[in-house]
C-alpha positions in Angstrom: -36.1 26.8 72.5 -34.1 24.0 70.7 -30.5 24.0 71.2 -28.4 24.8 68.1 -25.6 22.5 67.1 -22.3 24.0 66.6 -21.2 24.7 63.1 -18.1 22.4 63.6 -20.4 19.5 64.5 -22.5 19.9 61.3 -19.3 19.9 59.1 -18.0 16.7 60.8 -21.3 14.9 60.2 -21.4 16.0 56.5 -17.8 14.8 55.9 -18.5 11.5 57.6 -21.5 10.8 55.4 -19.6 11.3 52.2 -16.3 9.7 53.3 -15.8 6.2 51.8 -15.5 3.3 54.1 -12.1 1.9 55.0 -12.7 -1.3 53.0 -13.4 0.6 49.9 -10.4 3.0 50.4 -8.1 0.1 50.9 -9.2 -1.8 47.8 -9.1 1.4 45.7 -6.4 3.9 46.9 -6.6 7.5 45.8 -3.4 7.1 43.7 -4.9 4.4 41.5 -6.8 4.9 38.3 -9.9 3.3 39.6 -10.5 6.3 41.9 -11.3 8.4 38.8 -13.3 5.8 36.9 -17.1 6.1 37.0 -18.2 3.1 34.8 -16.8 0.2 32.9 -16.7 1.1 29.2 -17.7 -1.7 26.8 -16.5 -1.4 23.2 -18.3 -3.2 20.4 -16.7 -5.2 17.7 -14.7 -3.5 15.0 -17.5 -4.3 12.5 -21.2 -4.3 12.8 -22.8 -7.7 13.6 -24.3 -8.2 10.2 -20.9 -7.3 8.6 -18.6 -9.1 11.0 -17.6 -11.8 8.5 -16.7 -9.4 5.7 -12.9 -8.9 5.3 -11.3 -5.5 5.8 -10.5 -5.1 2.1 -14.2 -5.2 1.3 -15.4 -2.6 3.7 -14.3 0.3 5.8 -14.0 -0.6 9.5 -17.0 1.0 11.3 -14.9 2.5 14.1 -12.7 4.4 11.5 -15.6 6.2 9.9 -16.2 9.8 10.9 -19.8 10.7 12.0 -19.9 13.5 9.5 -18.0 14.8 6.5 -15.7 17.8 7.2 -14.6 18.7 3.7 -17.0 19.6 1.0 -17.7 17.1 -1.8 -15.1 17.5 -4.7 -16.3 19.1 -7.9 -16.4 17.2 -11.2 -17.3 13.6 -12.0 -16.8 10.9 -9.3 -14.2 8.2 -9.9 -15.6 4.7 -9.5 -13.2 1.9 -8.5 -13.6 -1.7 -9.3 -15.4 -3.9 -6.8 -15.9 -6.9 -9.0 -13.7 -9.9 -8.0 -14.1 -11.5 -11.4 -12.6 -8.4 -13.1 -9.7 -8.5 -10.8 -9.1 -12.2 -11.5 -9.1 -11.4 -15.2 -6.3 -8.9 -14.7 -4.2 -11.4 -12.7 -4.7 -14.1 -15.3 -3.7 -11.6 -18.1 -0.5 -10.7 -16.2 0.5 -14.0 -14.6 -0.9 -16.5 -17.1 -3.4 -19.4 -16.6 -4.4 -19.8 -13.0 -2.8 -16.5 -12.2 -5.7 -15.6 -10.0 -4.8 -18.6 -7.8 -1.3 -17.6 -7.0 -2.2 -15.1 -4.3 -4.7 -15.2 -1.5 -7.9 -13.2 -1.8 -6.9 -10.6 0.7 -3.4 -10.1 -0.8 -4.8 -9.8 -4.4 -6.9 -6.8 -3.3 -4.2 -5.3 -1.1 -1.6 -5.4 -4.0 -3.8 -3.1 -6.2 -4.9 -0.7 -3.4 -3.2 2.6 -3.3 -2.9 4.6 -0.1 -5.1 7.3 -1.5 -8.1 5.0 -1.6 -10.5 5.3 1.3 -7.8 7.2 3.3 -5.8 4.0 3.6 -8.4 2.5 6.0 -8.7 -0.7 4.1 -4.9 -1.2 3.9 -2.6 -0.2 1.0 0.3 -1.6 -1.0 3.2 0.5 0.0 5.1 -2.2 1.8 4.5 -4.8 -0.9 5.7 -2.3 -3.5 8.9 -1.6 -1.5 9.8 -5.2 -1.6 8.8 -5.6 -5.2 10.8 -2.6 -6.3 13.9 -4.1 -4.8 13.4 -7.3 -6.7 12.7 -5.6 -10.0 15.7 -3.3 -9.5 18.0 -6.3 -8.9 16.7 -8.1 -11.9 17.1 -5.1 -14.1 20.8 -4.6 -13.0 21.5 -8.3 -13.8 19.7 -7.9 -17.2 21.7 -4.8 -18.1 24.9 -6.7 -17.4 24.1 -10.1 -19.0 21.6 -9.5 -21.6 21.7 -7.7 -25.0 21.3 -4.0 -24.5 17.8 -2.7 -25.2 17.4 -0.5 -28.3 16.4 2.6 -26.4 19.8 2.6 -24.5 21.8 2.9 -27.7 24.4 0.5 -29.1 27.7 0.9 -30.9 30.7 3.0 -30.3 30.2 6.7 -30.4 32.9 8.8 -32.2 33.9 12.2 -31.1 34.7 15.2 -33.4 38.1 13.8 -34.3 36.8 10.5 -35.5 38.0 8.6 -32.4 35.9 5.9 -30.7 36.2 4.4 -27.3 37.7 1.0 -26.8 35.1 -1.8 -27.2 35.4 -5.3 -25.8 32.8 -8.0 -25.2 33.6 -8.2 -21.5 33.0 -4.5 -21.1 29.7 -4.3 -23.0 27.6 -4.4 -19.9 29.4 -1.7 -17.9 26.9 0.9 -19.1 24.2 -0.9 -17.1 26.0 -0.3 -13.8 25.1 3.4 -13.8 22.1 4.6 -11.9 20.9 6.6 -14.9 20.7 3.5 -17.1 18.5 1.6 -14.6 16.3 4.6 -13.9 15.8 5.0 -17.6 14.6 1.4 -17.9 12.3 1.6 -14.9 10.9 5.0 -15.5 7.2 5.4 -14.8 6.5 6.4 -18.3 7.7 2.9 -19.4 6.2 0.8 -16.6 2.7 2.4 -16.8 1.9 1.1 -20.3 2.9 -2.4 -19.2 0.5 -2.2 -16.3 -2.2 -1.0 -18.7 -1.5 -3.9 -21.0 -2.4 -6.2 -18.2 -5.5 -4.2 -17.2 -4.2 -2.9 -13.9 -5.6 0.5 -14.8 -9.1 -0.9 -14.7 -8.7 -2.6 -11.3 -6.3 -0.5 -9.2 -8.1 1.2 -6.4 -7.1 4.8 -5.8 -8.6 8.2 -5.6 -7.3 10.7 -8.2 -7.4 14.4 -7.5 -9.4 14.9 -10.7 -11.4 12.1 -12.2 -11.4 13.9 -15.6 -7.5 14.1 -15.6 -6.1 10.8 -14.4 -2.7 11.5 -16.0 -2.3 14.8 -14.2 -3.4 13.1 -11.0 -0.4 10.7 -11.0 -1.8 7.6 -12.7 1.6 6.5 -13.9 3.0 6.5 -10.3 0.0 4.6 -9.1 0.2 1.9 -11.8 3.9 1.5 -11.2 3.3 1.0 -7.5 0.7 -1.7 -8.2 3.1 -3.5 -10.6 5.8 -3.5 -7.9 3.3 -4.6 -5.2 2.3 -7.7 -7.2 5.9 -8.7 -7.5 6.4 -8.2 -3.8 3.3 -10.2 -3.0 4.5 -13.1 -5.2 7.8 -13.1 -3.4 6.1 -13.4 0.0 3.5 -16.0 -0.9 5.3 -18.0 -3.7 9.0 -17.4 -3.2 11.7 -15.4 -4.8 12.1 -17.7 -7.8 8.5 -17.1 -8.9 8.9 -13.4 -8.4 12.1 -13.3 -10.4 10.6 -15.3 -13.2 7.6 -13.0 -13.5 9.7 -10.0 -13.3 11.8 -11.2 -16.3 8.9 -12.5 -18.4 6.2 -9.9 -17.7 8.1 -6.7 -17.0 11.6 -6.7 -18.4 10.9 -8.7 -21.6 8.3 -6.2 -22.8 10.9 -3.5 -22.2 13.3 -5.1 -24.7 15.5 -7.5 -22.7 16.1 -11.1 -23.7 16.7 -14.0 -21.4 18.2 -17.4 -22.1 
């Protein structure tokens, strides 16, 4: 009859067979992360091979696309955004004048008119450009209220009270009304800036996703167009300098609002 090995011997043989060698243990200690890795992961490029040369503004990065849609499709008509570069160039020429489509680089031209609601912001959006542009337009508006003739919608002339008395008027004090926040907010209200953006055709090229395609006004179109207007000014300041941005602000935004400049 064959002799039976002790149970302790069997356990020692099994543990020896699965125990890593000393060279492996030294090169990869148990506390390191390589003790838990099973294979080397290889990640592909951000874009597919056939679309690798296409810029980000033109397509959604492949690795940012969900494998399936979670939310149901919205009801009502679909809102189609502009994808034609020639139509975008026409809007820039209409706003910035001849060769206006050459003042900004191709990527920045699309970024300035892309709202964060479009494609979930995966192609970039114009919030930062609009932040800079809003500061430039705000400064130029304050200077215009102080130094230029007062626009008609702000009111002119001394107002009399019920006793026939009028406030003291002086040429040096005529621009003080422009120092108030209310006066500047009245000039740069969305209801005044949106028609200017529509005049330049920005409503036809701005990329955004309205809540309801059959009710753009109720979906916040005025706010979106004002943001695009500010973003273009901010883009001009970054790529062409503050002097160009100030000039465009005066000629293309404040002059249509009723201000005059020397």
